[in-house]
N, C-alpha and C positions, 0 to 999 in steps of 0.2 A: 398048092404048091407049098409042101410043107419042109423041103430040103431047099436053102439057099444056091441057087443057080445063078448063071448070067442071065440076066434080062433086060431088054431094051425095048422102049415104046415111044410114041409120039404121039400127042391127041392133046386135048384141051384138059387142062386144071381149073379147078376151081378152089374156094377157101370156105371156112366155116368159122365163125366168130363167136361173137359174145352170147349168143343164145345156148351155146353148147359149153360156155364156161364153167367149170366146176363139176360137170357130170361126168360120170367115167366113161372110159373108152373102153374098148374091146379086149385091151391086154389089163385092164381093172384100175390102172393110173387114171386120176382127174385129167380132162381135158384142160390145158392152158392155153389163152390165146397167145400168151409171149414165149411159148417153146417152138423150137422148131421141131416139131411134129407133123405126120401125114396119115391120111386113110386110105389104104389101097386094099381092093376087092380080093387079092390072091397072094399077095408076097406074105412069107412069113412074118409073125411078130414076136420078137422086134427084128427088124432088118433096116439098114441105111441105105437110102438112094441119093443121086446126084440129079439133081431137077436143073433144068435150065431152059430159060424163057428164051424161046426161039426169037422173038421180036426184039430183045435189047441185049442178049447175051449173056446176060446175069447167070450166075449160078451158084448153087449151095448144096448144103448135105442136111436131110432131114432124118428122123427116125421114123419108121412105119410103127404105129402103136394102135390103131384102130381099123376098122372095115369100114368100106366107103370106096368112093362116092356112091350114092344110088340114083343118079340121075345118067342114063346111058350112054349119053354122049359126053362122060368124062372119064379120065382114066385115073386122074388122083385128087383128093382134096388135101389142100394145105390148111395149116394154122394160119392165123391172121398174119403175126410177125414174119413169118416164111413168103406169104405172097407181098407182104409189102417190101423185104428185100429183095424180091425178084422184080418189083414194080409194077404188080398188077392189081393191088388191093383194089385202087379206086375204080378199074374196069371191072372187077369180078371173076374174070376167068382169063387164060391166056393159053396160048399154043406151047406146049412145053415137049423137053424129051426127058424121059427117067431112065436112068442105070442104075443096077444093084450094084452096091460096094461089097465087093468080095473080099473076107478076110486074106 
């Protein structure tokens, strides 16, 4: 997906943490566990998505700056701080809905 278009998906999100902190992302910037960022397999880099934790209703906006996740049952990987704000960092994964934010 090269052009930003409407996109909605529902599935499992996970998060990636300190093991990748400071390493380059697909965008070339360094991954920071404390920034609201995400890895997605096809959305344009950069793009912004609204992520909602289906279980608790928490929602936030993150910037896609990396490729992933690399597990076939996941639709998005979030930074540690994004997962914490959505209330699933301790569990490791959550059912989420994601929607692209269009300009």
